[in-house]
C-alpha positions as CSV (number, residue, x, y, z in Angstrom):
1,M,-44.8,-66.8,-20.7
2,A,-43.9,-64.4,-23.5
3,K,-46.8,-62.0,-22.7
4,P,-45.8,-61.3,-19.0
5,F,-42.2,-60.9,-20.1
6,F,-43.3,-58.3,-22.7
7,R,-45.3,-56.4,-20.1
8,L,-42.4,-56.4,-17.7
9,Q,-40.1,-55.1,-20.5
10,K,-42.6,-52.3,-21.4
11,F,-42.9,-51.3,-17.7
12,L,-39.1,-51.1,-17.3
13,R,-38.8,-48.9,-20.5
14,R,-41.5,-46.5,-19.1
15,T,-39.7,-46.4,-15.7
16,Q,-36.3,-45.7,-17.4
17,F,-37.9,-42.8,-19.3
18,L,-39.6,-41.5,-16.1
19,L,-36.3,-41.6,-14.2
20,F,-34.5,-39.7,-17.0
21,F,-37.3,-37.1,-17.0
22,L,-37.2,-36.7,-13.3
23,T,-33.4,-36.4,-13.2
24,A,-33.4,-33.7,-16.0
25,A,-36.2,-31.8,-14.2
26,Y,-34.2,-31.9,-10.9
27,L,-31.0,-30.6,-12.6
28,M,-32.9,-27.8,-14.4
29,T,-34.7,-26.8,-11.2
30,G,-31.4,-26.8,-9.2
31,S,-29.7,-24.6,-11.9
32,L,-32.5,-22.1,-11.9
33,L,-32.4,-21.8,-8.2
34,L,-28.7,-21.3,-8.2
35,L,-29.0,-18.6,-10.9
36,Q,-31.8,-16.9,-9.0
37,R,-29.8,-16.9,-5.8
38,A,-26.9,-15.3,-7.6
39,R,-29.1,-12.6,-9.1
40,V,-30.6,-11.7,-5.8
41,G,-27.1,-10.7,-4.5
42,L,-26.4,-8.4,-7.5
43,P,-26.3,-4.7,-6.9
44,P,-28.8,-2.5,-8.9
45,G,-27.8,-1.2,-12.2
46,P,-26.7,-2.7,-15.5
47,R,-24.8,-6.0,-15.4
48,A,-22.1,-7.3,-17.7
49,P,-23.4,-9.5,-20.6
50,G,-22.7,-13.2,-20.6
51,P,-24.2,-16.2,-18.9
52,L,-23.4,-17.3,-15.4
53,Q,-21.5,-20.3,-16.7
54,A,-18.9,-18.0,-18.2
55,L,-17.6,-17.1,-14.7
56,P,-14.7,-18.9,-13.1
57,V,-15.7,-21.8,-10.9
58,A,-14.0,-20.2,-8.0
59,A,-15.8,-17.0,-8.5
60,V,-19.2,-18.7,-8.4
61,A,-18.2,-20.7,-5.4
62,L,-17.2,-17.5,-3.6
63,G,-20.6,-16.0,-4.4
64,V,-22.6,-18.8,-2.8
65,G,-20.2,-19.3,0.1
66,L,-18.4,-22.5,-0.9
67,L,-14.8,-21.3,-0.7
68,D,-13.0,-19.5,2.0
69,S,-10.3,-16.9,1.5
70,R,-7.4,-19.5,1.6
71,A,-9.2,-21.7,-1.0
72,L,-8.6,-18.9,-3.6
73,H,-5.0,-20.0,-3.9
74,D,-6.0,-23.7,-4.3
75,A,-8.4,-22.7,-7.0
76,R,-5.7,-20.7,-8.8
77,V,-7.8,-17.5,-8.8
78,S,-5.6,-14.7,-10.1
79,P,-5.2,-11.8,-7.6
80,E,-5.7,-9.4,-10.6
81,L,-9.4,-10.4,-10.4
82,L,-9.7,-9.1,-6.9
83,L,-8.6,-5.5,-7.5
84,G,-10.3,-2.9,-5.4
85,V,-11.2,-5.3,-2.5
86,D,-9.7,-4.9,1.0
87,V,-8.9,-8.4,2.3
88,L,-9.0,-9.1,6.0
89,R,-5.5,-9.3,7.4
90,G,-4.1,-11.8,9.9
91,P,-4.7,-15.5,10.2
92,L,-8.5,-15.0,9.9
93,A,-9.0,-18.0,7.6
94,R,-8.3,-20.4,10.4
95,P,-11.2,-20.4,13.0
96,R,-10.0,-19.8,16.5
97,P,-11.8,-20.2,19.7
98,G,-12.4,-17.1,21.6
99,P,-14.7,-14.2,22.5
100,R,-17.2,-12.5,20.3
101,W,-14.5,-10.4,18.6
102,L,-13.0,-13.5,17.0
103,R,-16.3,-15.1,16.2
104,S,-17.4,-12.0,14.4
105,R,-14.8,-12.7,11.7
106,N,-17.2,-15.2,10.1
107,S,-19.7,-12.5,9.3
108,E,-16.9,-10.3,8.0
109,L,-15.8,-13.1,5.7
110,R,-19.3,-13.7,4.4
111,Q,-19.6,-10.0,3.6
112,L,-16.2,-10.2,1.8
113,R,-17.5,-13.1,-0.3
114,R,-20.5,-11.1,-1.4
115,R,-18.3,-8.1,-2.4
116,W,-16.0,-10.4,-4.4
117,F,-19.1,-11.9,-6.2
118,H,-20.5,-8.5,-6.9
119,H,-17.2,-7.5,-8.3
120,F,-17.1,-10.5,-10.7
121,M,-20.7,-10.0,-11.8
122,G,-20.7,-6.2,-12.0
123,D,-17.6,-5.3,-13.9
124,P,-17.6,-5.5,-17.7
125,P,-14.9,-7.6,-19.3
126,G,-11.8,-5.8,-20.4
127,P,-10.7,-2.2,-19.9
128,P,-12.9,0.5,-21.3
129,V,-11.3,2.2,-24.3
130,L,-12.3,5.4,-25.9
131,S,-13.0,5.6,-29.6
132,P,-9.6,6.4,-31.3
133,E,-11.3,9.0,-33.5
134,A,-12.5,11.2,-30.6
135,P,-10.5,11.1,-27.4
136,Q,-11.7,13.9,-25.1
137,A,-10.0,15.7,-22.3
138,A,-11.9,15.9,-19.0
139,T,-14.3,18.8,-19.0
140,S,-14.7,18.9,-15.2
141,S,-11.0,19.6,-14.6
142,R,-9.6,23.0,-14.1
143,G,-6.1,22.2,-15.5
144,T,-5.0,22.7,-19.1
145,Y,-4.7,19.6,-21.3
146,M,-1.2,19.5,-22.7
147,G,-1.5,16.5,-24.9
148,C,-0.6,12.8,-25.2
149,F,3.0,11.8,-24.5
150,S,5.0,8.6,-24.6
151,D,6.0,6.9,-21.4
152,D,8.0,4.1,-22.8
153,G,11.5,5.3,-21.8
154,Q,13.8,3.7,-19.3
155,E,13.3,6.6,-16.8
156,R,10.0,8.4,-16.3
157,T,9.8,12.1,-16.6
158,L,6.8,12.4,-14.3
159,K,8.1,10.5,-11.3
160,G,7.6,12.9,-8.5
161,A,4.6,11.0,-7.1
162,V,2.8,7.9,-8.2
163,F,-0.8,6.8,-7.4
164,F,-3.0,4.0,-8.6
165,D,-6.8,3.6,-8.4
166,L,-8.3,0.8,-10.5
167,R,-11.8,1.8,-9.8
168,K,-12.2,5.5,-9.1
169,M,-9.4,7.3,-10.9
170,T,-10.4,10.7,-12.3
171,V,-8.5,13.6,-13.9
172,A,-9.5,15.9,-11.0
173,H,-8.3,13.3,-8.4
174,C,-4.9,13.1,-10.1
175,Q,-4.6,16.8,-10.5
176,D,-5.4,17.4,-6.8
177,A,-2.9,14.8,-5.7
178,C,-0.2,16.5,-7.7
179,A,-1.2,20.1,-6.8
180,E,-1.2,19.2,-3.1
181,R,2.5,18.3,-3.5
182,S,3.3,21.4,-5.5
183,Y,3.8,19.7,-8.9
184,I,3.0,21.5,-12.1
185,Y,2.0,18.5,-14.3
186,A,-0.3,15.6,-13.7
187,G,-0.2,12.6,-16.1
188,L,-2.7,9.8,-16.3
189,E,-1.9,6.4,-17.8
190,A,-3.9,3.3,-18.7
191,G,-7.1,4.7,-17.1
192,A,-5.9,4.1,-13.5
193,E,-2.4,5.4,-12.9
194,C,-1.4,9.0,-11.9
195,Y,2.1,10.5,-12.1
196,C,3.3,13.9,-11.1
197,G,6.2,16.1,-12.1
198,N,7.4,19.6,-13.0
199,R,8.7,18.9,-16.5
200,L,6.8,17.7,-19.6
201,P,7.8,14.4,-21.1
202,A,10.2,14.7,-24.0
203,M,8.2,12.8,-26.7
204,S,4.7,13.7,-27.7
205,V,2.5,11.4,-29.7
206,G,-0.8,11.5,-31.6
207,P,-3.9,12.2,-29.5
208,E,-5.5,9.0,-30.8
209,E,-2.9,6.9,-28.8
210,C,-4.4,8.2,-25.5
211,N,-7.6,6.2,-25.8
212,H,-8.3,4.7,-22.4
213,E,-11.2,6.0,-20.3
214,C,-10.7,7.0,-16.7
215,K,-11.9,4.3,-14.4
216,G,-14.0,6.7,-12.4
217,E,-14.9,9.2,-15.1
218,K,-16.4,7.8,-18.2
219,S,-15.8,9.5,-21.6
220,S,-12.7,11.3,-20.2
221,V,-9.3,10.4,-21.6
222,C,-6.7,8.9,-19.2
223,G,-3.8,7.9,-21.3
224,G,-3.2,4.5,-22.7
225,V,-0.7,1.7,-22.6
226,G,2.7,3.4,-22.2
227,R,1.0,6.8,-23.0
228,L,0.3,9.7,-20.7
229,S,-2.5,12.2,-20.9
230,V,-0.8,15.3,-19.3
231,Y,-2.5,18.2,-17.7
232,R,-1.0,21.4,-16.4
233,V,-2.2,21.9,-12.8
234,E,-3.5,25.4,-12.2
235,E,-5.3,25.2,-8.9
236,L,-6.8,22.8,-6.4
237,Q,-10.3,21.6,-6.9
238,P,-13.0,22.9,-4.3
239,G,-13.0,20.9,-1.1
240,S,-9.6,19.3,-1.6
241,R,-6.7,19.4,0.9
242,K,-4.4,22.4,1.0
243,R,-1.0,22.4,-0.6
244,R,1.8,21.1,1.6
245,T,4.0,23.7,3.0
246,V,7.8,23.8,3.5
247,T,9.3,22.3,6.7
248,Y,12.2,23.7,8.6
249,R,14.9,21.1,8.9
250,G,17.5,23.1,10.9
251,C,20.7,25.1,10.8
252,F,23.7,23.4,9.1
253,R,27.3,24.2,8.3
254,L,27.9,24.8,4.6
255,P,30.1,22.2,2.7
256,E,33.5,23.2,1.5
257,N,32.6,23.1,-2.2
258,I,29.2,24.7,-2.5
259,T,29.0,24.6,-6.3
260,H,29.5,20.8,-6.3
261,A,27.2,20.1,-3.4
262,F,24.3,22.4,-4.6
263,P,23.5,21.9,-8.3
264,N,21.0,24.9,-8.7
265,S,21.1,28.4,-7.2
266,L,19.2,31.7,-7.3
267,V,20.4,35.1,-6.0
268,Q,18.2,38.1,-5.5
269,A,17.5,40.9,-3.1
270,N,15.1,40.2,-0.2
271,M,15.2,36.4,-0.7
272,T,12.4,34.7,1.3
273,V,11.7,31.1,2.3
274,E,8.6,31.0,0.0
275,T,10.6,32.3,-3.0
276,C,13.5,29.8,-2.5
277,S,11.1,26.9,-1.8
278,G,9.1,27.7,-4.9
279,F,12.2,27.9,-7.1
280,C,13.6,24.5,-5.8
281,S,10.2,22.8,-6.0
282,Q,9.9,23.8,-9.7
283,K,13.4,22.3,-10.2
284,E,12.2,19.1,-8.3
285,F,14.7,19.4,-5.5
286,P,13.6,18.3,-2.0
287,L,15.9,20.8,-0.1
288,A,15.8,24.6,-0.2
289,I,18.9,26.2,1.4
290,L,19.1,29.9,2.4
291,R,22.1,31.9,3.1
292,G,21.3,35.6,3.1
293,W,20.1,36.6,-0.4
294,E,21.4,33.3,-1.8
295,C,19.1,30.3,-2.5
296,Y,20.5,26.8,-3.2
297,C,18.7,23.6,-4.2
298,A,20.1,20.2,-3.3
299,Y,19.6,16.6,-2.4
300,S,20.8,15.1,0.9
301,T,24.3,13.6,0.3
302,P,27.0,12.0,2.5
303,Q,28.8,15.4,2.3
304,F,25.6,17.3,3.3
305,N,23.1,15.2,5.2
306,L,20.4,16.2,7.6
307,R,21.8,14.4,10.6
308,D,24.5,17.0,11.1
309,A,22.4,19.9,12.4
310,V,24.0,22.5,14.6
311,D,22.6,25.1,17.1
312,R,20.0,27.2,15.4
313,S,21.4,30.4,17.0
314,L,24.4,30.1,14.6
315,C,22.1,31.0,11.7
316,G,20.9,34.2,13.4
317,Q,21.2,37.3,11.4
318,E,23.3,39.1,14.0
319,S,25.7,36.2,14.7
320,E,29.3,36.3,13.7
321,A,29.1,33.0,12.0
322,Q,26.3,34.2,9.7
323,R,28.2,37.2,8.7
324,L,31.1,34.9,7.8
325,A,28.6,32.8,5.7
326,E,29.6,29.5,7.3
327,Y,26.1,28.4,8.1
328,C,22.7,28.1,6.3
329,E,19.1,27.3,7.0
330,V,17.6,24.2,5.4
331,Y,13.9,23.7,4.5
332,Q,12.2,20.6,3.1
333,T,10.1,21.5,0.0
334,P,6.7,19.9,-0.7
335,V,8.2,17.7,-3.6
336,Q,9.7,14.4,-2.7
337,D,13.2,13.2,-3.4
338,T,12.9,11.4,-6.7
339,R,16.3,9.5,-6.6
340,C,14.6,6.4,-5.1
341,T,11.0,6.5,-6.4
342,D,11.5,4.2,-9.4
343,R,10.5,0.6,-8.6
344,R,10.0,-2.5,-10.6
345,F,9.5,-6.3,-10.2
346,L,12.6,-8.5,-10.0
347,P,14.0,-9.2,-13.5
348,T,14.2,-13.0,-12.7
349,K,12.5,-15.1,-10.1
350,S,14.1,-15.0,-6.7
351,K,15.9,-18.1,-5.6
352,V,15.4,-17.2,-1.9
353,F,11.8,-16.8,-0.7
354,V,11.9,-14.1,2.0
355,A,9.1,-13.1,4.3
356,L,8.5,-9.7,6.0
357,S,6.7,-11.0,9.0
358,S,5.1,-9.0,11.8
359,F,2.1,-8.8,14.1
360,P,-0.7,-6.6,12.6
361,G,-0.1,-2.9,13.6
362,A,3.7,-3.4,14.0
363,G,4.6,-1.2,11.0
364,N,4.8,-3.8,8.2
365,T,3.4,-1.4,5.6
366,W,5.9,1.3,6.6
367,A,8.8,-1.2,6.5
368,R,7.6,-2.2,3.0
369,H,7.7,1.4,1.9
370,L,11.3,1.7,3.2
371,I,12.5,-1.6,1.5
372,E,10.9,-0.7,-1.8
373,H,12.5,2.7,-2.0
374,A,15.9,1.4,-0.8
375,T,16.1,-1.6,-3.1
376,G,14.1,-0.4,-6.1
377,F,12.0,-3.6,-6.1
378,Y,8.4,-4.2,-5.2
379,T,7.4,-6.1,-2.1
380,G,4.6,-8.7,-2.2
381,S,1.8,-9.7,0.2
382,Y,0.3,-12.9,1.5
383,Y,-3.1,-11.0,1.3
384,F,-4.5,-8.4,-1.0
385,D,-5.4,-4.8,0.1
386,G,-6.7,-2.6,-2.6
387,T,-6.0,0.5,-0.5
388,L,-2.3,-0.3,-0.4
389,Y,-2.3,-1.0,-4.2
390,N,-3.8,2.4,-4.9
391,K,-1.1,4.1,-2.8
392,G,1.7,2.7,-5.0
393,F,2.3,-0.9,-3.6
394,K,2.1,-2.4,-7.1
395,G,3.3,-5.8,-5.8
396,E,0.1,-6.1,-3.7
397,K,-1.8,-7.6,-6.6
398,D,1.0,-10.0,-7.6
399,H,0.5,-13.6,-6.4
400,W,2.5,-14.0,-3.2
401,R,4.3,-17.1,-4.6
402,S,5.4,-15.5,-7.8
403,R,8.9,-14.7,-6.5
404,R,8.9,-11.5,-8.5
405,T,9.0,-9.4,-5.3
406,I,11.9,-8.8,-3.0
407,C,10.0,-10.1,0.0
408,V,6.4,-11.0,1.0
409,K,4.4,-9.4,3.8
410,T,2.7,-11.9,6.2
411,H,1.1,-11.9,9.6
412,E,0.8,-15.7,9.7
413,S,2.3,-17.7,12.5
414,G,1.6,-21.4,11.9
415,R,4.4,-23.9,11.4
416,R,3.3,-24.7,7.8
417,E,3.0,-21.0,6.8
418,I,6.5,-20.2,8.3
419,E,8.3,-23.2,6.8
420,M,7.2,-22.1,3.3
421,F,9.8,-19.3,3.5
422,D,13.5,-19.7,3.2
423,S,14.3,-16.7,5.4
424,A,12.4,-13.8,7.1
425,I,12.8,-10.3,8.5
426,L,10.9,-10.5,11.8
427,L,9.6,-7.0,12.7
428,I,8.6,-6.6,16.3
429,R,6.9,-3.6,17.9
430,N,5.9,-2.7,21.4
431,P,2.6,-4.6,21.9
432,Y,0.9,-1.6,23.6
433,R,1.4,0.5,20.4
434,S,0.8,-2.4,18.1
435,L,-2.6,-3.2,19.6
436,V,-3.7,0.5,19.5
437,A,-2.6,0.8,15.8
438,E,-4.3,-2.4,14.7
439,F,-7.5,-1.5,16.6
440,N,-7.5,1.9,14.8
441,R,-7.1,0.2,11.5
442,K,-9.9,-2.3,12.0
443,C,-12.3,0.4,13.1
444,A,-11.2,3.3,10.9
445,G,-8.9,2.1,8.1
446,H,-5.2,2.8,7.5
447,L,-5.3,6.5,8.2
448,G,-8.2,7.0,10.6
449,Y,-8.7,6.7,14.4
450,A,-11.3,4.5,16.1
451,A,-14.2,6.5,17.4
452,D,-14.7,7.1,21.1
453,R,-17.6,4.6,21.2
454,N,-15.3,1.9,20.0
455,W,-12.9,2.3,22.9
456,K,-15.7,2.4,25.4
457,S,-17.6,-0.6,24.1
458,K,-16.9,-4.3,24.7
459,E,-15.0,-4.4,21.4
460,W,-11.8,-3.0,22.9
461,P,-11.3,-5.4,25.9
462,D,-12.3,-8.4,23.7
463,F,-9.8,-7.3,21.2
464,V,-7.0,-7.0,23.8
465,N,-7.8,-10.3,25.4
466,S,-7.6,-12.2,22.0
467,Y,-4.9,-10.2,20.2
468,A,-2.4,-9.8,23.0
469,S,-1.7,-13.6,23.0
470,W,-1.3,-13.5,19.2
471,W,1.4,-10.9,19.6
472,S,3.4,-13.3,21.8
473,S,2.7,-16.5,19.8
474,H,3.6,-14.8,16.5
475,V,7.2,-14.0,17.7
476,L,7.6,-17.4,19.5
477,D,6.5,-19.4,16.4
478,W,8.9,-17.6,14.1
479,L,11.7,-18.0,16.5
480,K,10.9,-21.7,16.7
481,Y,10.2,-22.6,13.0
482,G,11.9,-19.8,11.1
483,K,14.9,-21.1,9.0
484,R,17.0,-17.9,8.8
485,L,15.9,-14.7,10.7
486,L,16.8,-11.1,11.0
487,V,15.0,-9.6,14.0
488,V,14.3,-5.9,13.6
489,H,12.6,-3.7,16.3
490,Y,10.3,-1.1,15.0
491,E,11.5,1.4,17.6
492,E,15.1,0.9,16.5
493,L,14.2,1.4,12.8
494,R,12.5,4.7,13.8
495,R,15.4,5.8,15.9
496,S,18.3,4.8,13.6
497,L,16.7,4.5,10.2
498,V,19.7,4.4,7.8
499,P,21.9,2.0,9.7
500,T,19.0,-0.4,10.4
501,L,17.7,-0.2,6.9
502,R,21.2,-0.9,5.6
503,E,21.3,-4.1,7.6
504,M,17.9,-5.1,6.2
505,V,18.9,-4.5,2.6
506,A,22.1,-6.5,3.2
507,F,20.0,-9.4,4.5
508,L,18.0,-9.2,1.3
509,N,21.3,-9.5,-0.7
510,V,20.8,-6.2,-2.5
511,S,23.6,-3.6,-3.1
512,V,22.4,0.0,-2.4
513,S,24.2,3.3,-2.7
514,E,24.5,5.7,0.2
515,E,22.6,8.4,-1.8
516,R,19.7,6.1,-2.3
517,L,19.5,5.4,1.5
518,L,19.6,9.1,2.2
519,C,16.8,9.5,-0.4
520,V,14.7,7.0,1.6
521,E,15.4,9.0,4.8
522,N,14.0,12.1,3.1
523,N,10.9,10.2,2.0
524,K,10.7,8.0,5.1
525,E,7.1,8.7,6.2
526,G,5.3,7.2,3.2
527,S,1.5,7.4,2.6
528,F,0.1,5.7,5.7
529,R,1.1,7.7,8.7
530,R,-1.8,8.7,10.9
531,R,-1.8,12.5,11.4
532,G,-3.7,14.7,13.7
533,R,-4.7,14.5,17.3
534,R,-5.9,11.2,18.7
535,P,-9.6,11.4,19.6
536,H,-9.3,9.1,22.6
537,D,-7.4,8.7,25.8
538,P,-3.8,7.8,25.0
539,E,-3.8,5.3,27.8
540,P,-6.7,3.0,27.1
541,F,-5.3,0.0,29.0
542,T,-6.7,-1.1,32.3
543,P,-4.5,-2.6,35.1
544,E,-5.8,-6.0,34.1
545,M,-4.8,-5.5,30.5
546,K,-1.4,-4.3,31.6
547,D,-0.8,-7.4,33.7
548,L,-1.8,-9.6,30.7
549,I,0.4,-7.8,28.2
550,N,3.4,-7.5,30.6
551,G,3.4,-11.3,31.0
552,Y,3.7,-11.8,27.3
553,I,6.5,-9.2,27.1
554,R,8.5,-11.1,29.6
555,T,7.9,-14.4,27.7
556,V,9.0,-12.9,24.4
557,D,12.0,-11.1,25.9
558,Q,13.3,-14.4,27.4
559,A,12.7,-16.3,24.1
560,L,14.8,-13.8,22.1
561,R,17.7,-14.1,24.6
562,D,17.4,-18.0,24.5
563,H,17.8,-17.8,20.7
564,N,20.9,-15.6,21.0
565,W,19.2,-12.3,20.0
566,A,19.2,-9.2,22.1
567,G,16.2,-8.8,24.3
568,L,13.4,-6.4,23.7
569,P,14.1,-2.6,23.8
570,R,14.0,-1.0,27.2
571,E,10.8,0.8,26.5
572,Y,9.0,-2.6,26.3
573,V,9.8,-3.2,29.9
574,P,6.5,-3.6,31.8
575,R,5.1,-0.3,33.0
């Protein structure tokens, strides 16, 4: 009996070893296949050192398609890891039934995952830093390197214009951006930030303190933490855009106390618009004012604002009023009004979680620009858009639930997504214009126009059929589930900017001076207005499309009235 039992025990031991060996082999084979699959997706070129296991779990899952865009928040992936990636806007994470246009979002999401994974695998850890012994100014730039300066003060010296680019910032790019706006100095900080101005910072530091490489130009110095590498801009680089020119704003009556209203002045014979504008631009004033041989530089103030223009003939050289020196001609200089350009995060977490909600293409980005400049605080976003971040929306990379921003952009319209917020500004725009704007963005980015082939293909009717209903349901859901709302119409904000913006700022519980609101009015366009002639027919809607959209307009108009709001503006009325 003992011998058969011994044989059985020996067999079981061999089986146990065999099972262990097969399990280990299976796990090793699976790991090798996963590693090989990850390497196949890598772009050519050198890769960052370190094993695959060093990556965050969420990053690996994104690379192999295990997580969707909303799972990023559940996995606690920091938005700072996703810099330089344009995330799809709108409620695309939730699959919706519909035509090919909606189903194509899955392929876009897969492509986005691959880009995320390449970003994680391809970027070396930590910011590139130049050797402190030998920082070098950029050799390709035509500007003069002025030195390294401190930027730790409460108020920036170079604050005329601000740009960010965490992947492609170069000295030439920063210089061109500043030269285009007629600034003399361009300063680069932390390898990716660009600041413009017409006065050098007050405190210079040792050259070794500017030790960060430019993100898009290796071995070139681009400042440091709290340090600016400053260049004097001498001329535009070849192929860059021309300098912005002065803009005529109209004829105005002079204020009673000219000396108090206009801080700087220049008097000389044969004064021209170019001379006066150049003088005021160098002094960093947004307005150049001409009266005969006299040139004055000023800001827009309650005593002298640009809403009180008079008949241009009163500024004629032969008019009696001109000889009596009661009127002047006002020009907008290329530099921007800097009284409202400084922005920061909230000093303490906000107790009220506020949404800035709109349908895509309804002007949400423009409204964020106005709110940030009026309040001085950054706005956040439910998504991440690297293009917006590079244009100065620094709150774009902050987690949308951080409560460090004054409000959070969202296009979501589900009950759960709405009830997360304590209050909301609901921005509504004419659906005809919203649909055109969003179609342009999807096909050609924030500043471009969709090509003629896009409008003539099946993409456009599919887009209208699916997105027109979303325009309606977005408003209806926020009216139904929103806890505290302020309804703002895009057209009214355009038509009456300061009063409407004053109402929005009061809703956000922020106190703002009248001078700051006038500054916003001077800088109202922002960086994302499409310019130039539209390359397509301005009326791309068929009669069937109009019937569909007009029905949604009637539904939303009635819903607003049922909730004790004014109905839609008259221009929304069905055509």
